[in-house]
Each structure stands twice: as structure tokens, then as C-alpha cells.
N, C-alpha and C positions, 0 to 999 in steps of 0.2 A: 725619207726614208718611205718605201713604197708601201702602197697599202696593201692590208692581206683580206682575207675571206670573213676575220673575226671584227677590222675594224669598221668601225660605226661610219657612216656616210657623212661628209660635210652637210650641214644644211647653212645655207645663203640665208642670214636673217633677212625677213623681209622688211619692206618700205614702213614704216609706223605711221599708218592713215588713220585718222580715227572716224573721218567723213569720207564718202566717194559716190558722187553723181554721175550716172553713167549714161550719157546719151538719152536725156529724157525730154518728152516732147509734153507738152501741157494746152488743154483744150478746154476753153471755158463754153457754156450753155449746147455742148457736143458739137459746136461749129465754128468757134473761135479760136484760132491757133495763137498762141503767145510765146511760147518757147518752142525752138527748132532744135533738137540734137545739143543741148546743154550738157557739156561732161565738166566737172570740178571735181580737185581732191583739197584736202584742210590735213597735215599733218598734226600728229598728235602734239599739244602745247604749240601750235602755230597761231598767225594772227593773218587771215586771207581777207582782202577786200575784191568785192563785186563791185565793179564802179560803171559809171554811165551817166546820160541824161534821165529825165522823169519820163519812166513811159520806156524803158529799156528792158524791163523784165526783172529787176533786181529783187522788187517785193516779191513777185511771183514765185522766184526761184526758192525763196526763202520759207515760203509758203509751202512748196512742194516737199520742201525737206521736212518742215514741222507738220507736215498732213493737217493744214488747216485749210485746203481749197475748198473742200466739198461745202463748207459753210457759203462760199461765192459761187456755188455750180460750178467749180473748176475738179479738172481730173489730171494724173499722169496716166498718160493713153500709152506711152511706150518708156522704154528705158527702165533705170531701177536706180536705187538710193540704199546705200549701204553704211550702218554706223556701226563702229565697234564689227568691223566685219561681217553684222549680220543685217540681212535686208529687212527694211524699216517702212518702205512706202506702202505699206497695206495696214499699217500699226493704228491704232489711235491716235490722238493727239497726248491725252493723259499718259498713256503707256510709254509713249518716248521720253516724255519728261522723266518718267519714273527710271528709264533706264538713262538719264544723264542728259540729254538733249534738250534745250528749251531755247523760245526765239521771246526778244523783247522786240515787240512791237514798234513801228514808227509813231512818232506822234505823242510820245510818253505816256501812256496810257495807265491809269491809275484809279483807284476806286475812291472817287473825289470826295465821298462821304465820308470815306473813314480817315484815321490820324495815320501820320506816316508810319508810325509803328507797327498800327494793324495791316497797313499794306504790307509790310515787309512779313510777318505772320502768315500773312494767305499763301507766300511763296513755298512756306512749307507744309503745306496743306498733304501733300502727298507723302512724305517722310513717315516713316515707321520707327525710327532711330531713338526716340525718347523727348522729354521734355529739357532734359540735361545738356543733350545736343543742341536741341535748337536754340535755346537761350546763350548757349557758348559761341555760336555761328551769328546770331543776332549782337552779339559784344563784338565779333570780329568784322561785321557790316559796319557798325558806329566806330570801330578804328580806322575802317577804309573811306568812312564817308563823315567826317567830322560835321560837316552841316546839318547831316539827317539827325545826329544825335542831338544838336541843338533845337530841330524842330520835330524832335521826335511824339509829341503830343499838339503839333499842328495837324488840322484838316487837311489833307492832299491837295485839295481843290484852290486852297487859298495860297498853295505856296508857289514860287518862282518858278518856270519853266527848269532851269537847272537842276532844281532842287527834286522837280516832278521827274526827271530824265535818271538821275541819282538812285530813285527811289524803285524805279523802273528796274534799273540792272540790279540794285540789292536786293529786289525782291526776286528776279531769277537767281540769285547766287544765296538764297537762302533755300532752295531747291537741290542745294549739293551738287551741281549740275559739272558733268564733263566737257561740256560745249554751251557756247551761247552763241544764236544767232541774232545779231544787233543790226536792227532797220534804221537805216538814216539816223544814228545820234546827233546828229549836228543841226538837224531841220528846227529853225526857227529858233536858235539859240545864239547868243553874243561869241564873237571871238572866242575871249577868255575863257568862257564856260566850255566852249567846245575843246579846247584845249586842254580843262580840267578834265573833262569826260574820258578822253582818250589817254590821259595820263593814268586815270584810274583802271582803264584797259590795259593799257600795258603794265600796270603791278599785278592787277589780277591773273594777267597771262605769267608773268616772272613768279610772284609768291604763291600762287595758289594752284599753279598748273592747269588754269584753263584756257582749252581753244577757242578761237574764236573765228566766226566768217561775217566779214561785216558789208552790209552794202550801205554804199555811201555814194552822195553828188560830189562833196567836197572831197575832189580828187590829190588836191595837194596834201591835206590833213591826213586821209586815210592813206598815201603811200609815205607818209613820213612816218608811221607808226607798223604797217604791217609788213611782213615779211614777203609777201609775194600776192600779185594782183591777176585779177581776171576783167576785161574790160568787153562789156554788152551792149549791143546795137540791136533795135527792134528783134528782140526775143534768141539772140544768139550770139556765143561770145566769139569777139573778131580779134581778139588779142588777148594773151597773157603772158606773164614773166615775173622776176623776181622785180621787186619793189625798185631796187636803185635802176634796173636797165630801163625798167617804163619810166620813171621819173627822166632817164636820159633820153628818151626816146622824141626823135623832132616831131610827128604826128602826134604825141601825146600831150607834149609841152606845147602845141599851137591851138589844139581845140578842146585839150582839158586842163591846162594848167594857165590859159593867158599868156605864155610864152613863146614868141616868135624869133628865131636867128634873121630873117632876113627882115626885107622893109614892110612898112605896114601895109595892110590888104584893104582893099575896099569891100565895103559891105557886100557888094555883087559878089566879089570872090569868095568873102566868108560865107555867104549864103549857099554856095554851090560845091561846100567842102567835101562833101560825101562822092561826088563823083572823083576827087583827088585823092583820097586817103588811100594809101600804099596798101592797107591791110584789103580795101575793097576792090582793089585792081583787078 
């Protein structure tokens, strides 16, 4: 049927993106250029990984999104950051948390002198929906993290690294977020605990609809759970793609997963790998 003057125009649905980072540049102390033209997107309900070695710029990217750079004399000098379709790079960190975006810092930051339960309740500080809703969500956290229920009255500083990481994620969940920025969740943890943490991330994503942007050095683990990945080197994105395609990419397999299809290479050959990477050619 042909369209008439009274027929409403067909509106194509926009890509449902919860976070959009658009060509940002970050400078520390007004002189040190750390990020150079970084752009990435996170779809609503997705798990996206930022991969790369230590010092590549992963943590700086997350701090730029959560507006924590000023505490370290850093600032976004170019580009823009949008959350839920609204520009947020000029907002305060607490205002961004109120809007549903929160960062879990690397190093399992907990209030060491508080109990596990007191730590979790601090995550609900910005909420205004009443004690009943907070208690209901606290019970939900204990269902997701059974070990935290067992240790709820334990002082956080005396719990294991895995329990502290679970506490940090649970505290973020208590803010009722739509998106969590998760920085190096595997740092310093045993492999089986890392697997458990990522399984919890997967469950929160599937059951609670929380989107995740995960900065991680453990490329193999991150690509196992993420749907999309960005690889960073020296402050810029050098490659991105579906997690499956990145896992199968020869350069990624060799330099990040430790797998090589050819013969073993000498240290001298490996040391000069940056000159041989296809994405840097």
C-alpha cells in the first residue's frame, strides 16, 4: 500500500545503547596525554570488555566515564560521554551514581573496619525508595552471594580477597544500577574465584538486566563472558570486535591469550612484537 499524506512516517528503531564514549582525550596535570581519541559503546544489557596490558589506559577510561579523574588531577579535554542518551562528562560522580552508573574500583576497595553487611548498606546511600526496598535488595544480594550471607557480620578487612570482591560488587548492586564499570575483577584472585566472580557478573546481567563494562588483563576470561571487546594499547583502541572473532584472531591469540599457531618464537622475536602486529602496521 502506498503512503498517503495522513500516514505516519515509519521510524527506524535506534540502536539501544546505554553508554557511548565519543573520541575522548584525557590529560593529567595539564600536560600528560593518557587517552587519545578513545571511542566505544555498550549496548543495553550487554557485557563489553576493555582489554590490554597494565598501563594501556583501561582504568583511566573507566574513571573518565565515572567522572573520577579530577581527584587525580586528570580531565577529559576532548570528546563526550553519554549515558542513557544524555551527556554526563560534566556531572559529579554522585549524580552519575544516582542516574544508575557506578564503578567498582580495582583492588577490591571495601571499608575494612565495617562488617560485610554495613559495607553493602553503604551502597544504598543515594537511594530514596525507603527501607523496605533496601532490605529487599539486601536479601537479593545475599541470594546472589551466599558466601556474603555467611560472613555478613564479619569485619570486611578480615575476609578473603574473593569475599571482598563479592562485597564490592554487591555494594554496587545496592545502588540499584543500570550499568556497572568493573575494573580488574580478577586481580590477585585464584582462578576458581575469578571464574566464580565472572559467573556472578553473567547472572546479574541475565537476571537483573545490568549492563557491564569490564576492564581486564585476563583476556581469556573476559572474552569468555563478554559479547564484545575493545583492545587498548598506549591510550588508544587498536582493535575491537565480537568476542568470538577476537578469540579467533591470530594476533590476539598470540599476544594476549598466549597461543601461537606456528613454531615457538624466541624472546628476541617476542620483544619486538609491536612492530609486527597487523593492527599497528
